[in-house]
TIMARSE-386805 format. One record per residue (C-alpha): residue number from 1; residue in one letter; x, y, z. Coordinates in steps of 0.25 Angstrom, whole numbers, plus 2048, in hexadecimal, padded with zeros to 3 digits. Each point is the difference from the previous one (the first is absolute). Layout:
<fikols>
{NUM,A,{X,Y,Z}}
...
</fikols>
This chain:
<fikols>
{1,M,{BBC,DC7,868}}
{2,T,{7F1,7FE,802}}
{3,I,{7FA,7F4,806}}
{4,R,{7F1,7FE,800}}
{5,I,{7FA,7F9,80C}}
{6,D,{7F3,7F8,800}}
{7,S,{7F5,803,80A}}
{8,N,{801,7F2,807}}
{9,E,{80F,7FF,7FF}}
{10,E,{807,7FC,80D}}
{11,I,{80B,808,806}}
{12,T,{80A,7F4,7FE}}
{13,S,{7FD,800,7F1}}
{14,V,{803,80F,800}}
{15,I,{80D,7FF,808}}
{16,D,{805,7F5,7F6}}
{17,R,{7FD,809,7F4}}
{18,L,{808,80B,807}}
{19,R,{80C,7F7,802}}
{20,A,{7FF,7FC,7F1}}
{21,A,{801,80F,7FC}}
{22,K,{80D,805,7FC}}
{23,T,{7FE,80F,801}}
{24,K,{800,808,80D}}
{25,K,{7F4,809,7FD}}
{26,I,{7F3,7F8,7FE}}
{27,Y,{7F1,805,7FE}}
{28,L,{7F6,7F7,806}}
{29,V,{7F2,802,7F9}}
{30,I,{7F6,7FA,80A}}
{31,P,{7F1,800,7FD}}
{32,Q,{7F5,804,80A}}
{33,N,{7FC,7F7,80B}}
{34,S,{80C,7F7,7FE}}
{35,Y,{805,7F6,80B}}
{36,L,{80D,807,801}}
{37,L,{7FB,80E,803}}
{38,G,{7F6,7FA,80A}}
{39,S,{80A,7FD,80B}}
{40,L,{80A,809,806}}
{41,V,{808,7F4,804}}
{42,N,{802,7FC,7F1}}
{43,L,{805,80F,7FD}}
{44,R,{80A,800,80B}}
{45,L,{805,7F2,7FC}}
{46,L,{801,806,7F2}}
{47,K,{807,80C,805}}
{48,K,{80A,7F8,808}}
{49,E,{804,7F8,7F4}}
{50,A,{802,80C,7F7}}
{51,Q,{809,806,80B}}
{52,R,{808,7F4,801}}
{53,R,{802,7FF,7F0}}
{54,E,{802,80F,7FF}}
{55,Q,{7F4,802,7F7}}
{56,K,{7F7,80C,7FF}}
{57,I,{7F2,7FC,7FE}}
{58,I,{7F5,80A,7FB}}
{59,I,{7F2,7FB,802}}
{60,I,{7F5,804,7F5}}
{61,T,{7F2,7FD,804}}
{62,Q,{7F2,807,7FF}}
{63,D,{7FD,7FA,80E}}
{64,R,{7FF,80C,80A}}
{65,I,{801,7F7,80C}}
{66,G,{80B,7F8,7FA}}
{67,R,{808,80D,7FD}}
{68,S,{7FE,804,80E}}
{69,L,{806,7F3,806}}
{70,A,{80B,800,7F6}}
{71,S,{804,80E,804}}
{72,R,{800,7FC,80F}}
{73,S,{809,7F5,7FD}}
{74,G,{80A,809,7F9}}
{75,F,{7FD,7FE,7F1}}
{76,A,{7FF,80B,7F6}}
{77,V,{7F2,7FF,7FA}}
{78,K,{7FA,805,7F3}}
{79,Q,{7F1,800,7FB}}
{80,I,{804,7FF,7F2}}
{81,L,{80D,7FD,7F8}}
{82,G,{808,80C,7FD}}
{83,E,{7FB,808,80C}}
{84,K,{80A,805,80A}}
{85,A,{802,7F7,80C}}
{86,V,{7FC,804,80E}}
{87,V,{804,7FB,80D}}
{88,T,{7F6,804,80A}}
{89,H,{808,7FF,80D}}
{90,D,{80A,809,7FA}}
{91,I,{7F6,80C,7FC}}
{92,K,{7FF,80B,80A}}
{93,P,{7F2,804,804}}
{94,T,{7FE,80E,7FA}}
{95,F,{7F1,801,800}}
{96,V,{7FE,802,80F}}
{97,K,{7FD,80E,803}}
{98,E,{805,807,80D}}
{99,I,{7F5,800,80A}}
{100,K,{800,80C,809}}
{101,T,{7FC,7FD,80F}}
{102,K,{7FB,809,80A}}
{103,E,{804,7FF,80E}}
{104,I,{7F4,7FE,80A}}
{105,S,{801,803,80F}}
{106,P,{7FC,7F5,80A}}
{107,K,{7F4,809,804}}
{108,E,{7FB,801,7F2}}
{109,N,{802,7F1,7FE}}
{110,I,{7F7,7FD,80C}}
{111,N,{7F5,809,7FC}}
{112,K,{800,7FA,7F2}}
{113,R,{7FE,7F2,806}}
{114,E,{7F5,805,809}}
{115,K,{7F8,806,7F4}}
{116,I,{801,7F3,7F8}}
{117,Q,{7FB,7F8,80C}}
{118,Q,{7F4,80A,802}}
{119,A,{7FD,800,7F1}}
{120,A,{7FF,7F1,800}}
{121,K,{7F7,800,80C}}
{122,E,{7F6,80A,7FA}}
{123,K,{800,7F8,7F3}}
{124,T,{7FD,7F3,808}}
{125,A,{7F5,806,808}}
{126,K,{7F9,806,7F3}}
{127,N,{800,7F3,7F9}}
{128,A,{7FA,7F9,80C}}
{129,T,{7F0,800,7FE}}
{130,D,{7FD,7F7,80C}}
{131,W,{807,802,80D}}
{132,K,{7FC,7F2,805}}
{133,T,{80A,7FB,7F6}}
{134,P,{80F,801,804}}
{135,F,{80B,802,7F6}}
{136,K,{80F,7FF,801}}
{137,I,{809,80A,7FA}}
{138,K,{80C,7F8,7FA}}
{139,P,{80E,806,7FF}}
{140,N,{806,802,7F2}}
{141,Y,{80D,7FA,7FC}}
{142,Q,{809,80A,806}}
{143,G,{7F9,805,80C}}
{144,G,{7F5,809,7FA}}
{145,F,{7F1,7FC,800}}
{146,Y,{7F6,7FB,7F6}}
{147,Q,{7F2,7FC,801}}
{148,G,{800,7F1,7FC}}
{149,P,{7F5,7F7,7FE}}
{150,Y,{7F6,800,80C}}
{151,V,{7FB,7F3,805}}
{152,P,{7F5,800,80B}}
{153,I,{805,7F9,80D}}
{154,K,{7F5,801,80A}}
{155,V,{7F4,809,802}}
{156,L,{803,80A,80B}}
{157,N,{7F7,80B,806}}
{158,K,{80C,80A,801}}
{159,K,{809,808,7F7}}
{160,P,{80B,7F9,7F9}}
{161,R,{80E,7FF,806}}
{162,F,{80C,804,7F7}}
{163,F,{80D,7F9,801}}
{164,L,{80B,808,7FB}}
{165,Q,{80E,7FB,7FD}}
{166,R,{80C,809,801}}
{167,K,{80E,7FF,7FC}}
{168,K,{80A,803,80B}}
{169,N,{809,809,7F7}}
{170,K,{7F8,80C,7FD}}
{171,D,{80A,805,7F5}}
{172,F,{7FF,7F2,7F9}}
{173,F,{7F1,801,801}}
{174,L,{7FF,80D,7F8}}
{175,E,{80C,7FD,7F7}}
{176,N,{7FA,7F3,7FB}}
{177,L,{7F1,805,800}}
{178,N,{7FE,7FD,7F1}}
{179,I,{809,7F4,7FE}}
{180,R,{7F9,7F2,7FE}}
{181,K,{806,7F3,803}}
{182,K,{803,7F6,7F6}}
{183,K,{7F5,7F6,7FD}}
{184,S,{808,7F4,806}}
{185,Q,{800,808,80D}}
{186,R,{7F2,803,801}}
{187,K,{7F7,7F9,80A}}
{188,I,{7F1,7FE,7FD}}
{189,Q,{7F7,7FE,80D}}
{190,F,{7F3,7F8,7FF}}
{191,I,{7F6,802,80B}}
{192,L,{7F5,7F5,7FF}}
{193,P,{7F2,802,806}}
{194,S,{7FD,7F7,80C}}
{195,L,{7F5,7F5,800}}
{196,D,{7F3,802,807}}
{197,R,{801,7FA,80E}}
{198,K,{7F3,7F8,7FE}}
{199,I,{804,7FA,7F3}}
{200,F,{80E,7FD,805}}
{201,F,{7FB,7F9,80D}}
{202,G,{7F5,7F9,7F7}}
{203,F,{80B,7FA,7F7}}
{204,V,{809,7FC,80C}}
{205,F,{7F4,7F9,806}}
{206,T,{7FC,7F9,7F3}}
{207,A,{80E,7FB,7FE}}
{208,S,{802,7FB,80E}}
{209,V,{7F3,7F8,7FF}}
{210,I,{805,7FA,7F3}}
{211,I,{80D,7FC,805}}
{212,L,{7FB,7FA,80D}}
{213,T,{7F6,7F8,7F8}}
{214,I,{80B,7FB,7F7}}
{215,A,{809,7FD,80C}}
{216,F,{7F5,7F8,807}}
{217,V,{7FC,7F8,7F4}}
{218,L,{80D,7FD,7F9}}
{219,L,{80B,800,80A}}
{220,P,{7FB,7F5,80A}}
{221,K,{806,7F3,7FD}}
{222,A,{802,7F2,807}}
{223,E,{80C,7F8,7FF}}
{224,I,{7FE,7F1,804}}
{225,I,{80B,7F6,802}}
{226,V,{7FB,7F2,800}}
{227,Y,{808,7F4,806}}
{228,P,{7FB,7F4,7FA}}
{229,K,{801,7F1,805}}
{230,F,{80A,7F8,7F8}}
{231,E,{800,7F1,7FC}}
{232,P,{80E,7FB,7FD}}
{233,L,{802,7F9,7F3}}
{234,R,{80C,7F7,7FC}}
{235,S,{802,7F8,7F3}}
{236,E,{80C,7F9,7F9}}
{237,E,{7FE,7FF,7F1}}
{238,T,{808,7FC,7F4}}
{239,I,{7FE,809,7F4}}
{240,T,{805,800,7F2}}
{241,I,{805,80D,7F9}}
{242,S,{7FF,7FD,7F1}}
{243,A,{805,80A,7F5}}
{244,K,{7F6,7F9,7F6}}
{245,E,{7F4,804,808}}
{246,K,{7F9,80D,7FE}}
{247,E,{7F6,801,80B}}
{248,I,{7FF,7FA,80E}}
{249,N,{7FB,7F2,801}}
{250,F,{7FA,800,80E}}
{251,S,{7FC,7F1,800}}
{252,A,{80E,7FB,7FC}}
{253,K,{807,80B,808}}
{254,I,{808,805,7F4}}
{255,L,{805,80E,7FF}}
{256,P,{804,807,7F2}}
{257,G,{80F,802,800}}
{258,L,{809,809,7F9}}
{259,F,{80C,7F9,7F9}}
{260,L,{80D,807,803}}
{261,E,{80D,7FD,7F8}}
{262,D,{80E,807,7FF}}
{263,E,{80C,7FD,7F9}}
{264,Q,{80E,806,803}}
{265,S,{80F,7FE,7FE}}
{266,I,{80C,802,809}}
{267,E,{80F,7FF,7FE}}
{268,E,{80B,800,80B}}
{269,T,{80F,7FC,801}}
{270,F,{804,7F6,80A}}
{271,R,{80E,7FB,805}}
{272,T,{804,7F2,7FC}}
{273,E,{802,7F6,80C}}
{274,G,{803,7F3,7F8}}
{275,K,{80F,7FB,7FF}}
{276,K,{807,7F7,7F6}}
{277,E,{80E,7FA,7FF}}
{278,V,{807,802,7F3}}
{279,G,{80E,7FC,7FB}}
{280,V,{809,7F7,7F9}}
{281,P,{800,7F0,802}}
{282,A,{80D,7F9,803}}
{283,K,{806,7F8,7F4}}
{284,G,{80B,7F5,7FF}}
{285,K,{803,7F2,7FB}}
{286,A,{7FD,7F3,805}}
{287,I,{804,7F1,7FC}}
{288,L,{7F5,7F6,7FF}}
{289,Y,{803,7F1,803}}
{290,N,{7FA,7F4,7FB}}
{291,K,{803,7F3,808}}
{292,T,{7F6,7F7,7F8}}
{293,G,{802,7F7,7F5}}
{294,E,{7F9,808,7F6}}
{295,E,{802,80E,7FB}}
{296,Q,{7F6,80B,806}}
{297,T,{7FB,80C,7F9}}
{298,I,{7FE,80D,808}}
{299,K,{7F6,80A,7FB}}
{300,N,{801,80F,800}}
{301,N,{7FC,807,80D}}
{302,T,{801,7F3,808}}
{303,R,{800,804,80F}}
{304,L,{80C,7FE,809}}
{305,A,{7FF,802,80F}}
{306,T,{80A,802,80B}}
{307,E,{7FF,7F9,80E}}
{308,D,{7FA,80E,805}}
{309,G,{7F5,7FF,7F5}}
{310,L,{806,80B,7F7}}
{311,I,{7FB,7FD,7F1}}
{312,F,{809,802,7F4}}
{313,K,{7FC,7FC,7F1}}
{314,T,{808,7FB,7F5}}
{315,Q,{802,809,7F4}}
{316,S,{800,7F5,7F5}}
{317,K,{7FC,7F2,7FC}}
{318,I,{80C,7F6,802}}
{319,T,{802,7F1,7FF}}
{320,I,{808,7F9,80A}}
{321,P,{807,7F3,7FC}}
{322,S,{7FF,7F3,808}}
{323,Q,{80A,801,80C}}
{324,G,{804,80D,7FB}}
{325,S,{7FE,80F,803}}
{326,K,{7FE,80D,7F8}}
{327,E,{801,80F,804}}
{328,V,{7F4,80A,7FF}}
{329,E,{7FD,80F,802}}
{330,I,{7F7,802,80C}}
{331,I,{7F9,80D,806}}
{332,A,{7F9,802,80D}}
{333,D,{7F1,800,800}}
{334,F,{800,80D,808}}
{335,V,{807,80D,801}}
{336,G,{80A,804,80B}}
{337,E,{80D,7FD,806}}
{338,K,{7FA,7F3,806}}
{339,G,{803,7F9,7F2}}
{340,N,{80F,803,802}}
{341,I,{802,7F2,806}}
{342,S,{80D,7F8,802}}
{343,P,{804,7F3,7F9}}
{344,Q,{7F6,7F5,805}}
{345,R,{7F7,7F5,7FB}}
{346,L,{7F2,803,7F9}}
{347,N,{7F5,7F6,7FF}}
{348,L,{7F6,7FF,7F4}}
{349,V,{7F3,803,806}}
{350,A,{7F7,7F8,7F6}}
{351,L,{807,7F3,803}}
{352,P,{7FD,7F7,80C}}
{353,K,{809,800,80C}}
{354,A,{806,7F2,7FC}}
{355,T,{803,805,7F2}}
{356,Q,{806,80D,805}}
{357,L,{80C,7F8,806}}
{358,I,{804,7FB,7F2}}
{359,I,{7FC,80C,7F8}}
{360,F,{804,80D,806}}
{361,A,{808,80D,7FE}}
{362,E,{80C,807,806}}
{363,T,{806,80E,7FF}}
{364,K,{80F,801,800}}
{365,S,{801,80F,802}}
{366,N,{7F8,80B,807}}
{367,L,{7F4,806,7F9}}
{368,S,{800,80F,7FE}}
{369,G,{7F9,80C,7FB}}
{370,G,{7F4,7FF,809}}
{371,S,{7FB,80E,806}}
{372,S,{7F2,806,804}}
{373,K,{7F9,80C,806}}
{374,K,{7F2,804,805}}
{375,I,{7F7,80A,7F8}}
{376,S,{7F3,806,802}}
{377,I,{7F5,7FB,7F7}}
{378,V,{7F1,803,7FE}}
{379,S,{7FB,7F3,807}}
{380,E,{7F2,7FA,7FF}}
{381,D,{7FE,803,80E}}
{382,D,{803,80F,7FE}}
{383,V,{7F6,801,7F5}}
{384,R,{7F5,7F9,808}}
{385,K,{802,80A,80C}}
{386,A,{800,80C,7F7}}
{387,K,{7F4,7FC,7F9}}
{388,E,{7F8,7FD,80D}}
{389,N,{805,80E,806}}
{390,L,{7FB,808,7F3}}
{391,A,{7F3,7F8,800}}
{392,K,{7FD,804,80E}}
{393,K,{804,80E,7FE}}
{394,I,{7F8,802,7F3}}
{395,F,{7F4,7F9,807}}
{396,G,{7FF,80B,80A}}
{397,K,{801,80B,7F6}}
{398,Q,{7F5,7F9,7F8}}
{399,K,{7F7,7FF,80C}}
{400,D,{802,80F,803}}
{401,E,{7FC,803,7F1}}
{402,L,{7F3,7F8,801}}
{403,S,{7FD,807,80D}}
{404,R,{802,80E,7FA}}
{405,V,{7F7,7FE,7F4}}
{406,L,{7F5,7F8,808}}
{407,P,{7F4,808,802}}
{408,K,{7FD,805,80E}}
{409,T,{7F3,7F9,800}}
{410,H,{807,7F2,7FE}}
{411,L,{808,7F7,809}}
{412,W,{80B,7F7,7FB}}
{413,L,{805,7F4,807}}
{414,P,{80F,7FF,7FE}}
{415,Q,{800,7F1,804}}
{416,S,{7F8,7FD,7F4}}
{417,T,{80B,805,7F7}}
{418,K,{808,7F7,7F7}}
{419,Q,{80E,803,7FA}}
{420,I,{806,7FA,7F4}}
{421,I,{80E,803,7FB}}
{422,I,{7FE,801,7F1}}
{423,D,{80F,801,7FD}}
{424,Y,{80E,803,806}}
{425,K,{80E,802,7F9}}
{426,V,{80E,7FF,806}}
{427,D,{80C,807,7FB}}
{428,P,{80A,7FA,800}}
{429,K,{7FB,7F2,7FF}}
{430,E,{801,7F5,80B}}
{431,E,{80D,7FA,802}}
{432,S,{807,80C,7FA}}
{433,E,{80C,806,807}}
{434,A,{7FB,80E,806}}
{435,E,{801,808,80D}}
{436,N,{7F2,806,7FE}}
{437,F,{7F4,7FC,7F7}}
{438,K,{7F3,807,7FC}}
{439,I,{7F2,7F9,800}}
{440,S,{7F3,806,7FB}}
{441,V,{7F2,7FA,804}}
{442,K,{7F3,802,7F9}}
{443,S,{7F4,7FD,80A}}
{444,K,{7F1,800,7FE}}
{445,I,{7F6,800,80B}}
{446,S,{7F1,7FE,800}}
{447,G,{7F5,801,80B}}
{448,I,{7F2,804,803}}
{449,A,{7F9,80B,807}}
{450,F,{7F2,802,804}}
{451,N,{7F7,80C,803}}
{452,L,{7FE,803,80F}}
{453,N,{7F1,804,7FE}}
{454,D,{7FD,7F3,7F9}}
{455,A,{807,7F9,80C}}
{456,K,{7F7,807,80A}}
{457,K,{7F3,7FD,7F8}}
{458,L,{804,7F1,800}}
{459,F,{804,800,80E}}
{460,S,{7F4,808,805}}
{461,R,{7F7,7F6,7F9}}
{462,I,{807,7F4,806}}
{463,L,{7FF,806,80E}}
{464,Q,{7F2,804,7FD}}
{465,S,{7FC,7F2,7FE}}
{466,K,{805,7FD,80E}}
{467,T,{7F5,809,807}}
{468,S,{7F2,806,7FD}}
{469,E,{7FD,809,7F4}}
{470,N,{7FC,80C,808}}
{471,K,{80D,802,806}}
{472,E,{80C,808,7FB}}
{473,I,{80E,7FA,7FE}}
{474,L,{80C,808,806}}
{475,F,{80E,7FB,7FE}}
{476,S,{80A,800,80A}}
{477,K,{80A,806,7F6}}
{478,E,{7FB,80A,7F6}}
{479,I,{80C,7FD,7F7}}
{480,M,{805,7F2,7FE}}
{481,G,{80F,7FE,7FE}}
{482,V,{80A,7F5,7FB}}
{483,D,{801,7FA,80E}}
{484,D,{7F1,7FC,800}}
{485,F,{802,7F6,7F5}}
{486,K,{807,7F2,802}}
{487,E,{803,7F4,7F8}}
{488,I,{802,807,7F3}}
{489,K,{802,7F8,7F4}}
{490,Y,{801,806,7F2}}
{491,N,{7FF,7F9,7F3}}
{492,D,{806,809,7F4}}
{493,E,{7FA,7F7,7F5}}
{494,S,{7F1,801,805}}
{495,Q,{803,80E,806}}
{496,E,{7FA,7FD,80D}}
{497,T,{803,801,80E}}
{498,K,{7FA,7F9,80C}}
{499,A,{801,805,80E}}
{500,T,{7FA,7FE,80E}}
{501,V,{7FB,80C,807}}
{502,I,{7FA,802,80E}}
{503,L,{7F4,809,800}}
{504,E,{7FE,807,80E}}
{505,G,{7F5,80A,802}}
{506,A,{7F3,803,808}}
{507,A,{7F1,801,7FC}}
{508,F,{7F6,80B,806}}
{509,I,{7F2,804,7FE}}
{510,K,{7FF,80E,7F9}}
{511,F,{7F2,805,801}}
{512,D,{7F8,809,7F7}}
{513,E,{805,80E,802}}
{514,E,{7F5,808,7F9}}
{515,K,{7F5,7F8,808}}
{516,T,{808,802,80D}}
{517,K,{802,80F,7FE}}
{518,E,{7F1,802,7FE}}
{519,N,{7FD,7F8,80D}}
{520,L,{80B,809,808}}
{521,S,{7FB,80D,7FB}}
{522,G,{7FB,809,80C}}
{523,R,{805,7F6,80B}}
{524,T,{809,805,80B}}
{525,V,{80E,7FA,802}}
{526,K,{7FB,7F6,80A}}
{527,E,{7F4,7FC,7F8}}
{528,A,{809,7FE,7F4}}
{529,E,{80A,7F8,807}}
{530,E,{7F5,7F7,806}}
{531,Y,{7FB,7FE,7F2}}
{532,L,{80D,7FC,7FA}}
{533,L,{805,7F7,80B}}
{534,G,{7F3,7F8,7FE}}
{535,M,{803,7FD,7F2}}
{536,E,{806,7F3,7FC}}
{537,G,{80F,800,7FF}}
{538,V,{803,80D,807}}
{539,K,{80A,7FF,80B}}
{540,G,{802,80F,804}}
{541,V,{7FC,80E,7FA}}
{542,N,{805,80E,802}}
{543,I,{7F7,80C,7FC}}
{544,K,{805,80E,7FF}}
{545,L,{7F7,80C,7FD}}
{546,S,{805,80E,7FB}}
{547,P,{7FF,80C,801}}
{548,F,{7FF,801,80F}}
{549,W,{7F2,804,801}}
{550,V,{7FB,7F3,7F8}}
{551,Q,{7F9,7F7,80A}}
{552,K,{7F9,7F6,7F6}}
{553,V,{804,7F8,7F4}}
{554,P,{7FD,809,7F4}}
{555,G,{7F4,7FE,7F8}}
{556,I,{807,800,7F2}}
{557,S,{806,7F3,7FD}}
{558,K,{80C,806,7F8}}
{559,K,{805,806,80D}}
{560,I,{801,7F3,807}}
{561,Y,{80E,7F9,7FE}}
{562,F,{803,7F1,803}}
{563,T,{80E,7FB,802}}
{564,F,{802,7F1,803}}
{565,D,{80D,7FE,809}}
{566,T,{806,7F3,7FB}}
{567,R,{80D,801,808}}
{568,G,{7FB,7F7,80B}}
{569,K,{7FE,7F4,7F6}}
{570,Q,{80C,7F9,805}}
</fikols>
């Protein structure tokens, strides 16, 4: 079977094609400069796969280097199809002719070495035209000598000295006289001519002058720490944060606000705590008596009461004749065993007490059938508590969500947030018998945040109005927090928040730095301190000059650095 391989085909593709082949003998036709023949690793992987599958592979290629690598990997190779395959590592070398060697005695060996050394010296001396120029005789690659490139080192008024390098093993020296090392083992030596001393020292002197000039001009610097005098400031202000405003209103003290809103739902299961008594009311018969001179009509559901206040109702409408009586069915107005009363007198609740003496009822036998039990129900109180619990829980989640999406440059006052319970559902409904019930609450909150940079501008303007314009304001707190605001009132309809804030800070005079730098240039530390302490608003000063040799303030203003230490403002 013959398989033709593309020049850029990968080894994995070739192995897949071998696995698909059904024959054991395969000819691989590979073009020159193919990727497969360019790597010995690829060929070894191919050989390993062929051995595993017990396939015989013959590589046919015009690539001479590829044939060599394939042979080293153990493949049979051909240059053209039809040629007899050859495996290079199996061919015995027959082209090497037998070389006859002649034994040389140690004495002859030494004489031959001395003759070679003498010839090298004579050749070197002959080529040297100027005895003032010394040369080196460099050893060849295996202990012999050759006259390499000559480079003048130093002019000397004497004959050249020759440095000979010998091998310790004389026999090895003679045997390897004409053998050269491989290119990768050769060492090339370069001898650079030395610079003239005058030029060298001139260059060093010039470079030193330049470096010292740069050092004395650019390195000196002065670090001046100024401790200013502070004027304490304090003001209590009421501000408005409005989501409808776009810019700061300094006169009305209104900050533009960012309206925040979030809507979420939550559902949980609660255990019922409400109880209800249910059962069957007692039933029986009673006789109604009429002791008057006229017949009396008794309506249905007429209430009859015992001496203990237990209420029973008639179950039908009856008419009692004058000075007569009539039997009627009655039922207890409540459930439970309390209705199972014994025979006794019953009064008509709707009649006056005097009339109850002549119109009344009696039970001649015990009433029976009354029974009751207590069950758990979803009471109104259960729903109210669960609703409050979920509203509080979801309110915390909604505040966390607003804080998460709020930009870092803004501050949100949680006290100005309003929560509205949009909807809630209870399952099962109220007064239903159940051990547990589910309630879902849908909540909506809204509030207003403001930009801290806007607040700082407004508060700076407020404190600036409390002092002179040539002073700079410094707050006691760089970053304001929620605790700095009090009496917060939020109106969700107008989307406004009113709050009271206490502003605390200090004012100090910050002088013109550029002008001061010009006046300090060239002064000593003592003179500079006296000058600065004489300025208005300066309480203290600390001056540090560097490097160590600098004794005066640098003349370059960019090398003078001012720092105002405001840590002592409190």
